[in-house]
Every structure is written in structure tokens, then in C-alpha cells.
C-alpha positions, 0 to 999 in steps of 0.5 A: 497521508500514511507515513514510516512509524518514527519508531521503527522502519517499516512500520505504517501510521496511517494517523499522520497528518496529511500536511506532512507529506508533499508528494510531488504530482506525476503528469506523464507516469513515472517508474518508481523502484522500492529497491529493499523490495526488489520491485518497481510499478509504474504510478498512473498518471496524475498521480503523486508519490512521496517516496520517504526512506524505506516507504512510498506513498503515492495517491490519487489525481483527488486525494482520494486513493491512497496506496503505502509500499514498504518491507515489514520487519518479517524477514518471510513472505510466510511472516509477513501474511502471519503478521499481518492482522497486528500490524492494520489491526494498531491503526484500523480500527473495527477493523472488519474484511470481505470475505476470504483472504486469497493466496496466488501469484503475481508477476511470478511473486507470491502473491496475498490479498485481503480486504474489508472496511475499518475506521482510521482517525474517525473516518469509515474507508474501504482497504485492501493489502496485498503482500508479495513475496518478492527480494524481500516482503513487500506490503502494499496498503490501499485505503480509501472513502468507500465512494471513492474507491471506484472513481479511480479502480482503473487507475489504480488496477493498472499500478498494480499490474505494472508491479514487477521483480527485478534483479 
């Protein structure tokens, strides 16, 4: 499961071992706040979350889908989007995008989305990344084994739709 890279706050290292993270199971859903970004979201029933400093990692009940929330070093939404591919390519090898990136708004915040496939630690994954322009830019990296995304899609969509700007 991804964790914050010890070399710099706001960096994500997907190569960290799952054994290093002890997620907490959530039975009835729970609201999580990312104060640095100024957003909150509802964790779907049965999902687990592991806050670790400025990084919150959420995972489906079956651990088939992982969602990582973090504020990047870039101070603006546009700068975060510009540096996104460079950051992702540090961890995701053979990165291929599917379709064209989209830019719109999500619950009143500027929103950029890109998706594709790649390889992490020798395993093929499907990934998507969202950048939200909240109090500070927020990156939301989602990844799963290609056949496990669909199984968790409904709960994942509820989680994403629940992300709202606060304060």
C-alpha cells in the first residue's frame, strides 16, 4: 500500500510494502478531513483508511482498490497538473494513458483527471489520478488490478462524489 516517501512530505512511494501499513476497518462509513488541502470525504462502509501525516491512504474492503490523497509540493493547481506525469513515472513503469485527460470542476473545485495502465513492482495496474484545486492542490491517485476496479467501482464513485471543500 502506498505511503508518504520519507524523503519529502507530499511525495508518494507506491513501492512501500503493505506490511508497513496497519489500516483501520470502517464499518459504517466515516468522514475524513485533509486539513492541508481543505477537503473532506466519506469513506464507504467497510473500507479502511490509514492517515500518515499529510497522506491518507484508503482501500476497499478487499484491498483490491487503493486511493491515496496528498498535497504536492507545487503551490498551485496548474503547477501540480504540469508536474503530474513526472511524479507518477517515478513509480509507475510502462505508463500508458487511456483517452485524453479532462479538465472540469468537481463540487465547485477545478478538477483535472487522467487515467491509464502501468506496472508497479512487476504487477500490471489500472490507475487514475485526479487533481483538485482546493485550499491547496490535492492529488488523488487510484490504482487497482485491472479486474478488481469494476468490483469496487460503485463504492469508489461514492467516495469521489463525497469530496467537498471545507473552510
